[in-house]
KOLKETI-699253 format. One line per 4 residues: number of its first residue (from 1); their letters; for each residue x, z, y of C-alpha. Coordinates in Angstrom, 2 decimals. Layout:
N
NUM) A) X/Z/Y; ...
END
This chain:
76
1) XXXX) 8.08/-0.27/1.11; 7.21/2.25/-1.60; 3.85/3.09/-0.03; 2.94/-0.27/1.48
5) XXXX) 0.54/-1.14/-1.30; -1.54/2.01/-0.88; -3.65/0.43/1.89; -3.79/-3.33/2.28
9) XXXX) -5.69/-5.68/4.54; -5.45/-9.18/3.04; -5.48/-12.41/4.99; -6.62/-14.56/2.08
13) XXXX) -5.08/-17.77/3.38; -1.64/-16.18/2.96; -2.23/-15.04/-0.63; -2.19/-18.37/-2.48
17) XXXX) 0.51/-17.18/-4.93; -1.58/-14.17/-5.95; -3.54/-15.90/-8.70; -5.16/-14.17/-11.70
21) XXXX) -2.51/-15.74/-13.98; 0.34/-14.44/-11.79; -1.14/-10.94/-11.66; -1.49/-10.87/-15.48
25) XXXX) 2.06/-11.95/-16.24; 4.28/-10.12/-13.73; 5.42/-6.51/-13.77; 3.39/-4.21/-11.50
29) XXXX) 6.51/-3.44/-9.48; 6.70/-7.08/-8.42; 3.15/-6.82/-7.08; 3.77/-3.51/-5.28
33) XXXX) 6.96/-4.87/-3.70; 5.09/-7.95/-2.43; 7.54/-10.35/-4.09; 4.70/-12.91/-4.01
37) XXXX) 4.46/-12.89/-0.21; 6.71/-14.17/2.56; 8.04/-11.00/4.25; 7.31/-12.48/7.68
41) XXXX) 3.60/-12.20/6.82; 3.72/-8.42/6.41; 2.40/-6.73/9.53; 2.04/-3.16/10.65
45) XXXX) -0.75/-0.70/10.16; -1.45/2.27/12.38; -0.21/5.34/10.44; -3.61/7.00/10.83
49) XXXX) -4.95/4.45/8.30; -2.42/5.49/5.65; -1.59/9.11/6.40; 0.96/10.32/3.82
53) XXXX) 0.00/13.94/3.18; 3.13/16.06/2.85; 5.33/13.38/4.44; 3.67/13.23/7.87
57) XXXX) 2.72/16.19/10.06; -0.96/17.15/9.81; -3.09/14.97/12.08; -6.75/15.17/13.02
61) XXXX) -6.55/11.42/13.74; -5.92/10.54/10.06; -8.48/8.02/8.79; -7.24/7.67/5.19
65) XXXX) -5.31/10.43/3.41; -2.73/9.21/0.90; -1.67/11.91/-1.56; 1.55/10.24/-2.68
69) XXXX) 3.07/13.62/-3.65; 0.01/14.74/-5.62; -3.25/16.25/-4.48; -5.32/19.36/-4.35
73) XXXX) -6.56/18.52/-7.86; -3.12/19.50/-9.30; -2.32/23.18/-9.83; 1.27/22.63/-8.65
END
C-alpha cells in the first residue's frame, strides 16, 4: 500500500468523501492509505504504469518510472 498513491486513476463517483474540507483537516498518511475509500473499490494497475525503480527489474515496457528510493538527481 505504501506506493499505491504514486499513480492514481480516479473514478470520481467513488470519491464523494474526498472533499476539500476533508483533505485540509486529515493527516497526509490517511490520504495516502486511502482511509477515505472503501477497499473494495481499489483496483489493480499494470506494473508498467508504476515501475518502481530499484524495486523491480529493469523493463523496457515501463511507462512511468517511480523513483521511490531516490533518483539520479541525488549524489547517493
